[in-house]
C-alpha positions in Angstrom: -32.3 7.9 59.6 -30.8 8.7 56.2 -27.1 9.6 56.4 -26.4 13.3 56.0 -23.7 13.2 53.2 -23.6 17.0 53.1 -22.3 17.2 56.7 -19.7 14.5 56.1 -18.6 16.4 53.0 -18.5 19.8 54.7 -16.5 18.3 57.6 -13.9 16.9 55.2 -13.7 20.1 53.1 -13.5 22.2 56.2 -10.4 20.3 57.4 -8.9 20.4 53.9 -9.3 24.1 54.0 -7.4 24.2 57.3 -4.5 22.3 55.7 -4.3 24.8 52.8 -4.5 27.7 55.2 -1.5 26.4 57.1 0.5 26.0 53.9 -0.3 29.6 53.1 0.7 30.8 56.5 4.3 30.1 55.5 3.9 32.7 52.7 1.6 35.4 53.9 3.5 38.6 54.8 3.5 40.1 58.3 1.6 37.2 59.9 3.7 35.3 62.5 4.0 31.5 62.1 6.5 28.8 63.0 8.6 29.4 59.9 8.3 32.2 57.3 9.3 32.1 53.6 11.6 34.7 52.0 8.9 34.9 49.3 6.3 36.5 51.6 3.3 37.9 49.7 1.1 40.7 50.9 -1.7 39.8 48.5 -2.4 36.7 50.5 -3.6 38.7 53.4 -7.0 39.4 51.9 -8.1 35.8 51.0 -6.5 34.5 54.2 -8.4 37.1 56.3 -11.7 36.4 54.6 -11.2 32.7 55.5 -9.8 33.2 58.9 -13.0 35.0 60.1 -15.0 31.8 59.8 -12.9 28.7 59.0 -12.6 27.4 62.6 -16.1 28.6 63.5 -17.4 26.2 60.8 -15.3 23.4 62.2 -16.8 23.8 65.7 -20.3 24.1 64.3 -19.9 20.9 62.4 -18.4 19.3 65.5 -21.6 20.2 67.4 -23.6 18.6 64.6 -21.5 15.4 64.9 -22.0 15.2 68.6 -25.8 15.5 68.2 -25.7 12.5 65.8 -23.4 10.5 68.1 -25.6 11.2 71.1 -28.5 9.4 69.7 -29.0 6.1 71.5 -26.1 6.8 74.0 -26.2 7.8 77.6 -24.3 10.9 78.7 -21.7 8.8 80.5 -21.0 6.6 77.5 -20.9 9.6 75.2 -18.4 11.4 77.5 -16.1 8.4 77.8 -16.1 7.7 74.0 -15.4 11.4 73.1 -12.7 11.7 75.8 -10.9 8.6 74.5 -11.0 9.7 70.9 -10.0 13.3 71.6 -7.5 13.1 74.5 -5.5 10.1 73.4 -4.6 11.6 70.0 -3.8 14.9 71.8 -1.3 13.3 74.1 0.2 11.2 71.3 0.4 14.2 69.1 2.1 16.4 71.7 4.7 13.6 72.4 5.3 12.3 68.9 3.9 14.5 66.1 4.3 18.1 67.3 7.9 18.3 68.6 9.5 18.7 65.2 7.5 21.9 64.7 8.8 23.4 67.9 12.4 22.3 67.1 12.2 23.8 63.6 10.9 27.1 64.9 13.5 27.3 67.7 16.4 26.5 65.3 15.1 29.1 62.8 14.9 31.9 65.3 18.2 31.0 66.9 16.8 30.0 70.3 17.7 26.3 70.1 20.9 24.6 68.9 20.6 22.1 66.0 20.3 18.5 67.0 16.8 17.0 67.1 17.8 14.2 69.5 19.0 16.6 72.2 15.9 18.7 71.7 13.6 15.7 72.2 15.4 14.8 75.5 14.9 18.4 76.7 11.3 18.5 75.4 10.5 15.3 77.3 11.8 17.0 80.5 9.6 20.0 79.9 12.4 22.5 79.1 13.2 25.1 80.3 13.5 27.1 77.1 14.6 30.6 76.2 11.6 33.0 76.1 9.6 32.7 72.9 11.8 29.8 71.7 8.7 28.3 70.0 5.0 28.7 70.3 4.1 27.4 73.8 7.6 27.3 75.1 6.6 29.1 78.3 4.7 25.9 79.2 7.6 23.6 78.4 5.7 21.6 75.8 3.2 22.6 73.2 0.1 21.3 71.3 0.5 23.8 68.4 -2.2 23.1 65.8 -3.8 20.4 68.0 -5.4 23.0 70.2 -8.7 22.1 68.5 -8.8 18.8 70.4 -8.7 20.1 74.0 -11.2 22.9 73.0 -13.6 20.3 71.5 -13.2 18.1 74.5 -14.0 21.0 76.8 -17.1 22.0 74.9 -18.3 18.4 74.7 -17.8 18.1 78.5 -19.8 21.3 79.1 -22.6 20.2 76.8 -22.8 16.8 78.5 -23.0 18.5 81.9 -25.8 20.8 80.5 -27.8 18.0 79.0 -30.4 17.9 81.8 -31.1 21.6 81.3 -30.9 21.5 77.5 -33.3 18.6 77.5 -35.7 20.1 79.9 -38.9 21.8 78.8 -37.3 25.2 78.8 -34.2 23.9 77.0 -36.4 22.3 74.3 -38.3 25.5 73.8 -35.0 27.4 73.3 -33.9 24.8 70.8 -37.2 24.9 68.9 -37.0 28.7 68.8 -33.6 28.5 67.2 -34.5 25.8 64.8 -37.7 27.7 63.9 -35.9 30.8 62.7 -36.7 31.7 59.1 -36.0 34.4 56.6 -34.4 37.6 57.9 -34.5 36.4 61.5 -32.3 33.4 60.5 -29.9 35.8 58.7 -29.5 38.2 61.7 -30.5 36.8 65.1 -27.9 34.0 65.5 -25.2 36.6 65.0 -26.4 38.7 68.0 -24.9 36.4 70.7 -21.6 36.5 68.7 -21.7 40.3 68.6 -22.5 40.4 72.4 -19.4 38.3 73.1 -17.4 40.8 71.0 -18.7 43.7 73.0 -18.2 42.0 76.4 -15.2 39.7 76.0 -13.2 40.5 72.9 -11.5 43.6 74.3 -10.3 41.7 77.4 -9.4 38.2 76.0 -7.4 38.3 72.8 -7.0 34.8 71.2 -4.3 32.7 72.8 -5.3 29.0 72.0 -3.9 28.1 75.5 -7.3 27.0 76.7 -7.1 29.0 80.0 -7.1 32.6 78.9 -9.2 32.4 75.8 -12.5 33.7 77.1 -13.7 35.3 74.0 -13.0 32.4 71.6 -14.5 30.0 74.1 -17.7 32.0 74.1 -17.9 32.2 70.3 -16.8 28.6 69.6 -19.2 27.1 72.2 -22.1 29.2 70.9 -21.5 27.8 67.4 -21.0 24.3 68.8 -24.3 24.6 70.5 -25.9 25.9 67.3 -24.7 22.8 65.5 -26.0 20.5 68.2 -29.4 22.3 68.0 -30.0 22.1 64.3 -29.0 18.4 63.9 -31.3 16.8 61.4 -34.1 19.4 61.7 -35.5 19.3 58.1 -37.3 22.6 58.4 -34.1 24.5 59.5 -32.0 22.9 56.7 -34.7 23.7 54.1 -34.7 27.3 55.3 -30.9 27.5 55.1 -31.1 26.2 51.5 -33.7 28.8 50.6 -31.5 31.5 52.1 -28.3 30.4 50.3 -28.3 33.3 47.8 -29.3 36.1 50.3 -26.8 34.7 52.8 -24.0 34.6 50.1 -24.9 38.1 49.0 -24.9 39.4 52.6 -21.6 37.7 53.3 -19.9 39.2 50.3 -21.3 42.7 51.0 -20.2 42.5 54.7 -16.7 41.3 53.6 -16.5 44.3 51.3 -17.5 46.6 54.1 -15.0 45.0 56.5 -12.1 45.3 53.9 -13.1 48.9 53.2 -13.1 49.9 56.8 -9.7 48.3 57.3 -8.3 50.2 54.3 -9.2 53.6 55.7 -6.3 55.9 56.4 -5.2 56.2 60.0 -6.9 59.5 60.5 -10.2 58.1 59.4 -9.8 54.6 60.8 -12.9 52.8 61.9 -13.1 51.9 65.6 -11.8 48.3 66.1 -15.0 47.4 67.9 -17.0 48.3 64.8 -14.7 46.2 62.7 -15.3 43.2 65.0 -19.1 43.6 64.9 -19.0 43.7 61.1 -16.8 40.6 61.2 -19.4 38.8 63.4 -22.2 39.5 60.9 -19.9 38.3 58.1 -19.0 35.2 60.0 -22.6 34.1 60.5 -23.9 34.9 57.0 -20.9 33.1 55.5 -21.6 30.0 57.7 -25.3 30.1 56.7 -24.4 30.4 53.0 -22.0 27.4 53.3 -24.5 25.3 55.2 -27.3 26.2 52.7 -25.3 25.6 49.6 -23.7 22.4 51.1 -27.1 21.0 51.9 -28.3 21.6 48.4 -25.2 20.5 46.5 -23.4 18.0 48.7 -26.1 15.8 50.1 -25.3 12.7 48.0 -23.2 9.6 48.4 -20.0 10.9 46.8 -17.5 8.1 46.0 -14.7 9.9 47.9 -16.7 10.4 51.1 -16.0 7.0 52.8 -12.2 7.5 52.3 -12.4 11.1 53.4 -14.3 10.3 56.6 -11.9 7.6 57.5 -8.8 9.8 56.8 -9.7 13.3 57.9 -8.7 12.9 61.6 -5.2 11.5 60.9 -4.7 14.2 58.2 -5.6 16.8 60.8 -3.1 15.4 63.3 -0.3 15.0 60.8 -0.6 17.9 58.4 1.2 20.8 60.1 4.3 18.7 61.0 4.3 17.3 57.4 4.3 20.9 56.2 7.2 21.9 58.4 9.2 18.9 57.4 8.6 19.6 53.7 9.6 23.2 54.2 12.8 22.0 56.0 13.6 20.0 52.9 12.5 22.5 50.3 13.8 25.9 51.6 17.5 25.2 51.0 16.8 24.4 47.3 15.6 28.0 46.7 13.0 27.0 44.1 11.2 30.3 44.0 7.8 31.6 44.8 5.9 29.4 42.2 7.6 26.0 42.2 8.2 25.9 45.9 4.5 26.4 47.1 3.3 23.9 44.5 5.7 21.3 45.7 4.9 22.1 49.3 1.2 21.4 48.7 2.0 18.2 46.8 4.5 16.9 49.5 2.0 17.7 52.2 -0.8 15.8 50.5 1.6 12.9 49.6 3.0 12.7 53.2 -0.4 12.8 54.9 -1.8 10.2 52.4 1.1 7.8 52.8 1.2 7.9 56.6 -2.6 7.7 57.0 -2.6 4.6 54.7 -0.3 3.0 57.2 -2.3 4.2 60.2 -5.6 2.8 58.9 -4.0 -0.6 58.5 -2.5 -0.7 62.0 -4.6 -1.9 64.9 -2.5 -0.1 67.5 -1.9 3.1 65.5 -5.6 3.7 64.7 -6.7 4.9 68.3 -3.6 7.2 68.5 -5.0 9.1 65.5 -8.6 9.1 66.6 -9.9 6.2 64.5 -12.1 3.4 65.7 -10.5 0.1 66.4 -10.5 -2.3 63.6 -13.1 -4.4 65.4 -15.5 -1.5 65.8 -14.8 -0.2 62.3 -15.7 -3.6 60.8 -19.2 -3.2 62.3 -19.9 0.2 60.7 -20.3 1.6 57.2 -16.9 2.8 55.9 -18.2 6.4 56.0 -18.4 6.2 59.8 -14.9 4.7 60.3 -12.6 7.4 61.6 -15.3 10.1 62.1 -14.2 12.6 64.8 
């Protein structure tokens, strides 16, 4: 089977977009985050919102694709054990070692925690207790912050493995073939209908929390897209159809985004119902994903020179990036460099920090598993592009 370079590239670019998004969260006005800049900008809300409506959905769809590739030639038990090791070990390590400085910086900034990182770590290791809202997740004593993706992905992987007998049954194969056989307008619209159903049934009752337990609406949406990714796999007909629809999908996504922005801009007396906004957002989400997949398949399916490095580095960058951002802010904020120089330096420091630490991780046999990478022994047996794939 030929390697799908477009999926590798989209995975790396999707996580790169997550990093830039988190840098921008420090600057976007009126959106809560761990730390907030005095140079908050309202104009960032529009591009940030246009990304936020599909960025993590793309990540989960690509994760479903990756699971489909990894499943080939493996039994369900072996697949579950492998994915559990490569998702849960970095999660635990991240919560113990990588994430705590984010919580500390947030607590000090809002006055809930006294300065002194060593004392904070001792208290964090004991699970608190903390003042209410001391930091994101403080009610639970410890936090996974941006690493919430890992337990969610483990949950969806576990559910799909449990469902494999049904999904691989005759009825399950018919459902898969029906999805993979969608073409034209049906492919533009029908996959969005389950997402819209979840918005009607679950969204009003389960606002996003990222706490794993009370996130009913996001679980339904993310698992649906995860399943879509697992279904489409290497189905050449589906990918050819997505490539043919790249222009209609892009046009539809831009039109729906304009409608969404216009409805949000209505004065209060003429405001659109929130449910209508959510349904428009669901249509925009799917058409945007379809456009990205179609254009990606057409333009990115080649052996880019940067892909082996990106595949082997994207997981550690994901684990590290938000703490590196917070540390860089901690250093830069007292310098008062202004709204142009500071964000440029923040991006450069984030890239440099992730690059340098990942270079050390990739060379360390005992650090590699803690950041989700294959052991050196296994990595030596595989193409470099596979080393480090999550």
